[in-house]
N, C-alpha and C positions, 0 to 999 in steps of 0.2 A: 677582135681583141678587146677585152674589157680592162683597160688600164685605169687605175685611179690616179688622177692628176691632182696634186696638192695645189690649191690656189695660192697665188702670191698675196703678200700683205697689202691690203687696200690702202690708198693714200689717206683715207679718213681714219683708219686705225693708227697709222703712223702719226697723224696730226693729233689724235686724241692722246696718245702716249706722250708725245712731245710736250703738248701744252699742259697736261696734268703734271708732267715731270718738272716743268719750269715753275709752276705755282706751288707744288707740294713737296718738291725736293730742293731745287736750286734756290728758291727764295728763302726757305727756312735756314739752309746752310749759310747763305749770304747774311742773313740777319744775325745769326750766332757769331759768325766771323766778325761782323762789324762791331757788335757789342763787346766781344773779347778784345778786339784791337783798340777800341776806345778806352776800355778799362786799363789796358797796358799803357797806353799813351798818357792817360791822366796820371797814372802812378809815377811816371817819370818826370813830371813837372815838379821842380823844386825852386825854392828861393834861398838866397844867401843873405843872412842878416848882416848888419854892420859889424857884428862881433866875429864874423866868419863862419857862423853855424849854418849848416844846410838843413832846411826844414821843408817838408812837403808843402806844395801849394794848396792842396785840398786834402782833407781827410774826414772820416766819420760819416760819409754819406754814400749814396749810390747814384750813379748817373742815370740808370734806366729803370730802377725798381724791379728788375727781373731777377728772381733768385736763380742760383746755379742749377738747382734741381729742374727748373723749368727749361733751362737751356739744354741740359742733358736729355730730358724727355723729348724736346723738339728734335734734337739730332737723332735720337733712337727712332722716332716715328718716321723721320725723313729717310733713314736707312732702310727700314722695313718697307716703306713705299717704293723706294728705289729697287729693291729686290722684286717686288710685285711688277714693276714696270719692265724689268729685264725679262721676267718670265712672260709677260704679256707681249713683249716684242718678239720673243721666240715663238709664241703661239702654243706653248705646251706648259702645263697640262690644259685640257679643254676647259676646266673649271676656272682658269685664270681670268677669263672674260668676266665672269660673275664676281670674282674676288676684286678685280680692278674697279668694277662699277660700285661694289659695296664699299671699298676703301675710299673712293672719291666722295661718295655720299656721306660716309662717316666723318671724314676730315672736314667737309663743308659744314656739317652739323656742329662739330666741335668748335670750328673757327667762328661759326655764327654765334654760339653761346659765349665764347670768349670775347668776341668783339662787341656783343650787345652790352656787356658791362662797361665798355669804354664810352658808348653812346649815352648811357643812362647815368653815368657818374657825374655829379655836379657837387664837387667837394667844397667849393667856396674858398674864401681867403684863408681859412685855417690851414689848408694844405699848401699854401704858397701860390705864387703867380708864376705860370710857366708860359713863356712866349711861344713855345712850339706846340702847345696843347691842341690848338685848332688844326695845325698842320698834321699832327698825329691822327686826329679824328678823321680828317679828310682822306689821308692815306689808308686808314683802316676801312673806310667806306669803299674806296676804290678797289682795294684788295678783295673785299667781300663780294662786290659786284662781279669782278673778274672771275673769282672762284665759282660763283653761281653760274655764270655763262659757260665756263669750262666744264663744270659738272653736268649741266644740261646737255652739252655737246657730247660728252663721253657717254652718258646714259643713252642718248638718242642714237649715236652712231654705232655703239657696241651692240645694239639690239637690231641693227639692220642686217639684211641678208648677206651682204659681202663680208661683214665682220663675223657673222655666225658661221659662214662657210669656211673662212680662214681658220677659225679656232676648231671647227670640226674636222678640217682637213679634207673636205669634199667640195668638188666644183658644183654639183647639183644640190638641190635642197634635201636630198635623202640622206 
């Protein structure tokens, strides 16, 4: 009897999908949620003048200098990547392995270009003094390093025989 046995999902594939999901879906969603919550919270701060007039505590500036279009784009990209991850988890279609690898490489490249501007910008005192600027740079560096390691892992493991067999649906190499 020649029965075709579909191999189970290797642990390495599950780990690649999970880690790339955390960095490229969960983290962007959390960032957008945090920015929107901060904006809402700051808009609710008011002061009452001695005359009884209620005025906003702050107005005319932005907290994060991130435009709404960038937030919408970040959510859109995270949703598209989530769809790719769901298909990669199912193992169908066969080409999803290549799509997952390409998407991770593309997102790393885009994040590298976006983050490199943060490292090279030295605006001086004209832009103001920000006590959290160094923290933001450090977090961006850490995120970029983590994304690089996860991308290397995804590319490496998705090209190994167990992952290829899972996406082909065959136990042997044929």
